C-alpha positions as CSV (number, residue, x, y, z in Angstrom):
1,M,86.9,105.7,86.4
2,T,85.9,105.8,82.9
3,P,86.1,101.8,81.2
4,N,89.0,103.2,79.4
5,S,90.5,105.1,81.4
6,S,94.6,105.4,81.4
7,T,94.8,103.5,84.3
8,D,92.7,100.5,82.9
9,R,95.0,100.7,79.7
10,V,97.8,100.1,82.8
11,R,95.5,97.4,84.6
12,A,95.2,95.6,80.8
13,A,98.6,95.7,79.8
14,L,99.6,94.2,83.7
15,L,97.3,91.3,83.3
16,A,98.0,90.9,79.8
17,A,101.6,90.7,81.0
18,G,100.6,87.7,83.4
19,H,101.3,90.6,86.3
20,A,98.6,90.3,89.0
21,D,96.3,93.4,89.7
22,T,98.1,95.4,92.1
23,I,97.1,99.1,91.3
24,T,96.0,101.6,94.3
25,E,94.4,104.4,94.8
26,F,95.9,107.4,97.7
27,P,93.9,110.1,97.3
28,D,96.3,112.7,98.4
29,G,98.3,112.1,95.2
30,T,101.7,110.3,94.1
31,R,102.5,113.2,91.0
32,T,106.0,113.1,92.5
33,A,108.5,110.4,93.5
34,A,108.7,112.2,96.7
35,D,105.2,112.2,97.4
36,A,104.3,108.0,96.5
37,A,107.1,107.3,98.6
38,A,105.3,108.9,101.2
39,A,102.0,107.5,100.7
40,V,103.1,103.7,100.3
41,G,106.1,103.6,102.8
42,C,108.8,103.0,100.9
43,S,112.3,104.4,100.0
44,V,112.0,107.6,97.0
45,A,114.8,105.3,95.2
46,Q,112.4,102.8,95.2
47,I,110.0,104.6,92.9
48,A,110.3,103.5,89.4
49,K,109.4,106.9,87.9
50,S,108.8,107.2,84.1
51,I,111.0,110.4,82.4
52,V,109.5,111.3,79.2
53,F,111.8,112.8,75.9
54,R,111.6,112.8,72.4
55,S,113.6,111.4,69.2
56,G,111.7,112.9,66.3
57,N,107.9,112.5,67.3
58,Q,108.5,109.3,69.1
59,A,108.2,109.2,73.1
60,V,111.3,107.9,75.0
61,V,110.1,106.8,78.7
62,V,113.1,106.1,80.8
63,I,112.2,104.0,83.4
64,T,114.5,105.2,86.4
65,S,115.0,105.1,90.2
66,G,112.7,108.1,92.0
67,A,115.9,109.0,93.3
68,N,118.0,109.8,90.5
69,R,118.2,112.4,87.6
70,V,118.5,111.3,84.1
71,D,121.5,112.0,82.1
72,A,120.0,112.5,78.9
73,K,123.3,112.2,76.9
74,K,123.4,108.9,78.9
75,V,120.1,107.7,77.3
76,A,120.9,109.4,73.7
77,A,124.1,107.2,73.8
78,A,122.2,103.6,75.2
79,L,119.3,104.0,72.7
80,G,121.3,105.4,69.3
81,V,119.1,108.6,68.6
82,P,119.2,111.7,69.6
83,I,116.7,113.0,72.2
84,K,115.6,116.1,73.7
85,R,112.7,116.7,76.8
86,A,109.4,116.5,76.0
87,D,106.2,119.2,77.2
88,A,103.7,118.3,78.5
89,D,101.4,118.3,75.8
90,F,103.9,116.1,73.6
91,V,104.0,113.4,76.7
92,R,100.0,113.3,76.6
93,E,99.7,113.1,73.1
94,A,102.3,110.4,73.1
95,T,102.1,108.5,75.7
96,G,98.4,108.7,76.5
97,F,99.2,110.0,80.5
98,A,99.5,113.0,81.9
99,I,102.9,114.1,83.6
100,G,102.6,112.5,87.6
101,G,100.7,109.3,85.9
102,V,103.3,108.1,83.3
103,A,103.1,104.1,83.6
104,P,106.1,102.1,82.3
105,V,103.4,100.5,80.4
106,G,99.8,100.9,78.6
107,H,101.4,103.6,76.4
108,L,98.9,104.8,73.1
109,T,101.4,104.3,71.0
110,P,105.2,101.8,71.6
111,P,107.6,104.8,73.2
112,L,111.6,103.7,72.7
113,L,112.1,102.7,76.5
114,L,115.2,102.2,78.9
115,F,115.3,100.9,82.1
116,D,117.7,102.4,84.6
117,R,120.0,99.9,86.3
118,D,119.9,101.0,89.8
119,L,116.1,99.9,90.2
120,L,117.8,96.1,90.0
121,A,119.1,96.4,93.3
122,L,115.7,97.9,94.8
123,H,112.7,95.6,95.9
124,P,109.9,96.0,95.5
125,I,109.8,98.9,93.5
126,W,106.2,100.9,92.3
127,A,105.2,102.7,89.2
128,A,102.9,105.0,88.4
129,A,99.7,103.2,87.1
130,G,97.9,105.8,84.8
131,S,97.0,108.8,87.2
132,P,98.6,110.8,89.5
133,S,96.8,109.1,92.0
134,H,97.4,105.5,91.1
135,V,100.4,103.1,91.5
136,F,101.2,99.7,91.5
137,P,104.0,97.5,92.8
138,T,106.7,95.2,91.5
139,E,109.9,93.8,91.1
140,A,112.2,95.0,89.1
141,E,112.6,92.1,87.2
142,T,109.2,91.5,86.8
143,L,109.1,95.3,85.5
144,L,112.1,94.3,82.8
145,R,110.5,91.5,81.8
146,I,106.8,92.7,80.8
147,T,109.0,95.8,79.1
148,G,111.5,94.4,77.2
149,A,113.3,97.6,78.0
150,P,117.0,97.5,77.7
151,V,118.9,98.1,80.9
152,A,121.8,101.1,81.3
153,D,123.7,103.9,83.6
154,V,121.1,106.7,82.8
155,R,121.9,108.0,86.1
156,Q,123.0,112.1,86.0
157,E,126.5,112.0,88.4
158,G,127.3,114.7,91.1
């Protein structure tokens, strides 16, 4: 790992927020919520996945339960801005992370954040740590405090 890797950025952000360095590498990968849940031995719901949208040139990162599909209309309404899907190039440029490793902290440019209400009922949760093979465990309330994200219902119904 290079000193300026995306995983190092996540580690630095966690430590700066008073969170222990709990980042773990899983060589078989944690690219999807299902892969991450299998690797760490938890339910898919306990994976806090970061879904990236865009509002103009700003990233919008929705930290949501791995079991949920995100309703873009709910996100736009909660944040009060129009959003659209972000492509892989935008995700990497705006956040500094590749799809499959987008962390909830340590972004290159501060995104608009939104936190899925459903995560608050799950203990512990696991989030990507900057690469498709690194994750960290935490508590939903702790991640909420660290990110400062507003809480909303973002789950797509049906």
